[in-house]
BAMARVEX-462123 format. One record per residue (C-alpha): chain; residue in three letters; residue number from 0; z, y, x. Coordinates in nm, 2 decimals. Each point is the difference from the previous one (the first is absolute). Example, Ala and Ser with C-alpha at 12.3 -4.5 7.8 and 13.67 -1.06 7.14 Angstrom:
BEGIN
<site><chaine>A</chaine><residu>ala</residu><num>0</num><w>0.78</w><v>-0.45</v><u>1.23</u></site>
<site><chaine>A</chaine><residu>ser</residu><num>1</num><w>-0.07</w><v>0.34</v><u>0.14</u></site>
# end
This chain:
BEGIN
<site><chaine>A</chaine><residu>met</residu><num>0</num><w>-2.46</w><v>-1.58</v><u>-1.46</u></site>
<site><chaine>A</chaine><residu>ile</residu><num>1</num><w>0.25</w><v>0.22</v><u>-0.21</u></site>
<site><chaine>A</chaine><residu>asp</residu><num>2</num><w>0.26</w><v>0.23</v><u>0.15</u></site>
<site><chaine>A</chaine><residu>his</residu><num>3</num><w>0.29</w><v>0.14</v><u>-0.11</u></site>
<site><chaine>A</chaine><residu>arg</residu><num>4</num><w>0.02</w><v>0.37</v><u>0.03</u></site>
<site><chaine>A</chaine><residu>asp</residu><num>5</num><w>0.38</w><v>0.04</v><u>0.02</u></site>
<site><chaine>A</chaine><residu>gly</residu><num>6</num><w>0.06</w><v>-0.31</v><u>0.22</u></site>
<site><chaine>A</chaine><residu>asp</residu><num>7</num><w>0.17</w><v>-0.20</v><u>-0.27</u></site>
<site><chaine>A</chaine><residu>pro</residu><num>8</num><w>-0.15</w><v>-0.34</v><u>-0.09</u></site>
<site><chaine>A</chaine><residu>ser</residu><num>9</num><w>0.22</w><v>0.00</v><u>-0.32</u></site>
<site><chaine>A</chaine><residu>asn</residu><num>10</num><w>-0.16</w><v>0.33</v><u>-0.14</u></site>
<site><chaine>A</chaine><residu>asn</residu><num>11</num><w>-0.37</w><v>-0.14</v><u>-0.18</u></site>
<site><chaine>A</chaine><residu>arg</residu><num>12</num><w>-0.07</w><v>0.27</v><u>-0.21</u></site>
<site><chaine>A</chaine><residu>trp</residu><num>13</num><w>-0.31</w><v>0.09</v><u>0.00</u></site>
<site><chaine>A</chaine><residu>lys</residu><num>14</num><w>0.03</w><v>0.35</v><u>0.15</u></site>
<site><chaine>A</chaine><residu>asn</residu><num>15</num><w>0.18</w><v>-0.16</v><u>0.33</u></site>
<site><chaine>A</chaine><residu>leu</residu><num>16</num><w>-0.30</w><v>-0.23</v><u>0.07</u></site>
<site><chaine>A</chaine><residu>arg</residu><num>17</num><w>-0.34</w><v>0.06</v><u>0.19</u></site>
<site><chaine>A</chaine><residu>pro</residu><num>18</num><w>-0.29</w><v>-0.19</v><u>0.12</u></site>
<site><chaine>A</chaine><residu>ala</residu><num>19</num><w>0.08</w><v>-0.03</v><u>0.39</u></site>
<site><chaine>A</chaine><residu>thr</residu><num>20</num><w>-0.11</w><v>-0.19</v><u>0.31</u></site>
<site><chaine>A</chaine><residu>ser</residu><num>21</num><w>0.23</w><v>-0.21</v><u>0.23</u></site>
<site><chaine>A</chaine><residu>ser</residu><num>22</num><w>0.03</w><v>0.29</v><u>0.28</u></site>
<site><chaine>A</chaine><residu>gln</residu><num>23</num><w>0.06</w><v>0.24</v><u>-0.28</u></site>
<site><chaine>A</chaine><residu>asn</residu><num>24</num><w>0.27</w><v>-0.19</v><u>-0.17</u></site>
<site><chaine>A</chaine><residu>cys</residu><num>25</num><w>0.14</w><v>-0.09</v><u>0.35</u></site>
<site><chaine>A</chaine><residu>ala</residu><num>26</num><w>0.02</w><v>0.37</v><u>0.06</u></site>
<site><chaine>A</chaine><residu>asn</residu><num>27</num><w>0.23</w><v>0.06</v><u>-0.33</u></site>
<site><chaine>A</chaine><residu>arg</residu><num>28</num><w>0.28</w><v>-0.22</v><u>0.14</u></site>
<site><chaine>A</chaine><residu>arg</residu><num>29</num><w>0.34</w><v>0.10</v><u>0.03</u></site>
<site><chaine>A</chaine><residu>ile</residu><num>30</num><w>0.19</w><v>0.03</v><u>0.33</u></site>
<site><chaine>A</chaine><residu>pro</residu><num>31</num><w>0.11</w><v>-0.37</v><u>0.13</u></site>
<site><chaine>A</chaine><residu>arg</residu><num>32</num><w>0.36</w><v>-0.08</v><u>-0.06</u></site>
<site><chaine>A</chaine><residu>his</residu><num>33</num><w>-0.01</w><v>-0.10</v><u>0.32</u></site>
<site><chaine>A</chaine><residu>asn</residu><num>34</num><w>-0.06</w><v>0.37</v><u>0.14</u></site>
<site><chaine>A</chaine><residu>lys</residu><num>35</num><w>0.33</w><v>0.15</v><u>0.17</u></site>
<site><chaine>A</chaine><residu>cys</residu><num>36</num><w>-0.15</w><v>0.33</v><u>0.05</u></site>
<site><chaine>A</chaine><residu>gly</residu><num>37</num><w>-0.08</w><v>0.08</v><u>-0.39</u></site>
<site><chaine>A</chaine><residu>leu</residu><num>38</num><w>-0.31</w><v>0.15</v><u>0.09</u></site>
<site><chaine>A</chaine><residu>lys</residu><num>39</num><w>-0.36</w><v>-0.17</v><u>-0.08</u></site>
<site><chaine>A</chaine><residu>gly</residu><num>40</num><w>-0.20</w><v>-0.10</v><u>0.30</u></site>
<site><chaine>A</chaine><residu>val</residu><num>41</num><w>0.31</w><v>0.11</v><u>0.22</u></site>
<site><chaine>A</chaine><residu>ser</residu><num>42</num><w>0.14</w><v>-0.21</v><u>0.28</u></site>
<site><chaine>A</chaine><residu>leu</residu><num>43</num><w>0.21</w><v>0.05</v><u>0.32</u></site>
<site><chaine>A</chaine><residu>his</residu><num>44</num><w>-0.09</w><v>-0.15</v><u>0.34</u></site>
<site><chaine>A</chaine><residu>arg</residu><num>45</num><w>0.17</w><v>0.08</v><u>0.34</u></site>
<site><chaine>A</chaine><residu>gly</residu><num>46</num><w>0.18</w><v>0.37</v><u>-0.13</u></site>
<site><chaine>A</chaine><residu>lys</residu><num>47</num><w>-0.33</w><v>0.09</v><u>-0.11</u></site>
<site><chaine>A</chaine><residu>trp</residu><num>48</num><w>-0.13</w><v>0.05</v><u>-0.40</u></site>
<site><chaine>A</chaine><residu>tyr</residu><num>49</num><w>-0.36</w><v>-0.12</v><u>-0.08</u></site>
<site><chaine>A</chaine><residu>ala</residu><num>50</num><w>-0.24</w><v>-0.07</v><u>-0.29</u></site>
<site><chaine>A</chaine><residu>thr</residu><num>51</num><w>-0.25</w><v>-0.24</v><u>-0.10</u></site>
<site><chaine>A</chaine><residu>ile</residu><num>52</num><w>-0.19</w><v>-0.05</v><u>-0.29</u></site>
<site><chaine>A</chaine><residu>gly</residu><num>53</num><w>-0.18</w><v>-0.30</v><u>-0.12</u></site>
<site><chaine>A</chaine><residu>leu</residu><num>54</num><w>-0.38</w><v>0.00</v><u>-0.09</u></site>
<site><chaine>A</chaine><residu>lys</residu><num>55</num><w>-0.21</w><v>-0.30</v><u>-0.08</u></site>
<site><chaine>A</chaine><residu>gly</residu><num>56</num><w>0.26</w><v>-0.23</v><u>0.13</u></site>
<site><chaine>A</chaine><residu>arg</residu><num>57</num><w>0.06</w><v>0.15</v><u>0.32</u></site>
<site><chaine>A</chaine><residu>lys</residu><num>58</num><w>0.29</w><v>0.24</v><u>0.11</u></site>
<site><chaine>A</chaine><residu>his</residu><num>59</num><w>-0.11</w><v>0.36</v><u>0.19</u></site>
<site><chaine>A</chaine><residu>phe</residu><num>60</num><w>0.20</w><v>0.17</v><u>0.20</u></site>
<site><chaine>A</chaine><residu>leu</residu><num>61</num><w>0.06</w><v>0.37</v><u>-0.08</u></site>
<site><chaine>A</chaine><residu>gly</residu><num>62</num><w>0.22</w><v>0.08</v><u>0.26</u></site>
<site><chaine>A</chaine><residu>tyr</residu><num>63</num><w>0.36</w><v>0.06</v><u>0.15</u></site>
<site><chaine>A</chaine><residu>phe</residu><num>64</num><w>0.22</w><v>0.28</v><u>-0.13</u></site>
<site><chaine>A</chaine><residu>glu</residu><num>65</num><w>0.33</w><v>0.16</v><u>0.08</u></site>
<site><chaine>A</chaine><residu>thr</residu><num>66</num><w>0.19</w><v>-0.04</v><u>-0.34</u></site>
<site><chaine>A</chaine><residu>pro</residu><num>67</num><w>-0.11</w><v>-0.27</v><u>-0.27</u></site>
<site><chaine>A</chaine><residu>ala</residu><num>68</num><w>-0.09</w><v>0.32</v><u>-0.26</u></site>
<site><chaine>A</chaine><residu>glu</residu><num>69</num><w>-0.27</w><v>0.09</v><u>0.29</u></site>
<site><chaine>A</chaine><residu>ala</residu><num>70</num><w>-0.16</w><v>-0.37</v><u>-0.01</u></site>
<site><chaine>A</chaine><residu>his</residu><num>71</num><w>0.04</w><v>-0.03</v><u>-0.39</u></site>
<site><chaine>A</chaine><residu>ala</residu><num>72</num><w>-0.21</w><v>0.35</v><u>-0.06</u></site>
<site><chaine>A</chaine><residu>ala</residu><num>73</num><w>-0.26</w><v>-0.15</v><u>0.22</u></site>
<site><chaine>A</chaine><residu>tyr</residu><num>74</num><w>0.01</w><v>-0.33</v><u>-0.22</u></site>
<site><chaine>A</chaine><residu>ala</residu><num>75</num><w>-0.02</w><v>0.21</v><u>-0.32</u></site>
<site><chaine>A</chaine><residu>lys</residu><num>76</num><w>-0.29</w><v>0.21</v><u>0.11</u></site>
<site><chaine>A</chaine><residu>ala</residu><num>77</num><w>-0.18</w><v>-0.35</v><u>0.11</u></site>
<site><chaine>A</chaine><residu>ala</residu><num>78</num><w>0.04</w><v>-0.17</v><u>-0.30</u></site>
<site><chaine>A</chaine><residu>arg</residu><num>79</num><w>-0.06</w><v>0.31</v><u>-0.22</u></site>
<site><chaine>A</chaine><residu>lys</residu><num>80</num><w>-0.36</w><v>0.02</v><u>0.22</u></site>
<site><chaine>A</chaine><residu>leu</residu><num>81</num><w>-0.07</w><v>-0.37</v><u>-0.05</u></site>
<site><chaine>A</chaine><residu>phe</residu><num>82</num><w>0.15</w><v>-0.09</v><u>-0.37</u></site>
<site><chaine>A</chaine><residu>gly</residu><num>83</num><w>-0.01</w><v>0.32</v><u>-0.15</u></site>
<site><chaine>A</chaine><residu>lys</residu><num>84</num><w>0.11</w><v>-0.02</v><u>-0.37</u></site>
<site><chaine>A</chaine><residu>phe</residu><num>85</num><w>0.17</w><v>-0.35</v><u>0.11</u></site>
<site><chaine>A</chaine><residu>ala</residu><num>86</num><w>0.18</w><v>0.11</v><u>0.27</u></site>
<site><chaine>A</chaine><residu>arg</residu><num>87</num><w>0.44</w><v>-0.10</v><u>-0.03</u></site>
<site><chaine>A</chaine><residu>thr</residu><num>88</num><w>0.13</w><v>0.19</v><u>0.28</u></site>
<site><chaine>A</chaine><residu>glu</residu><num>89</num><w>0.35</w><v>-0.05</v><u>-0.14</u></site>
# end
């Protein structure tokens, strides 16, 4: 697969393209439009914020947190560890 470093599919300059696996390409996705809190990997459930990350077609629970910022920090840490330079946390 080919991945766009900046996440813009219309930017096909050579320096913006890189080879990637399907998993790496998914790790470099932008925040979904339906995301209500504005933070990737973060959701609200019964008054608690929680973080999840996807890996090899499965969602992995990262824990419950008091604030969305704490949940996002957990997501960002896991994304950097799992996906390295392909991790997009914003």
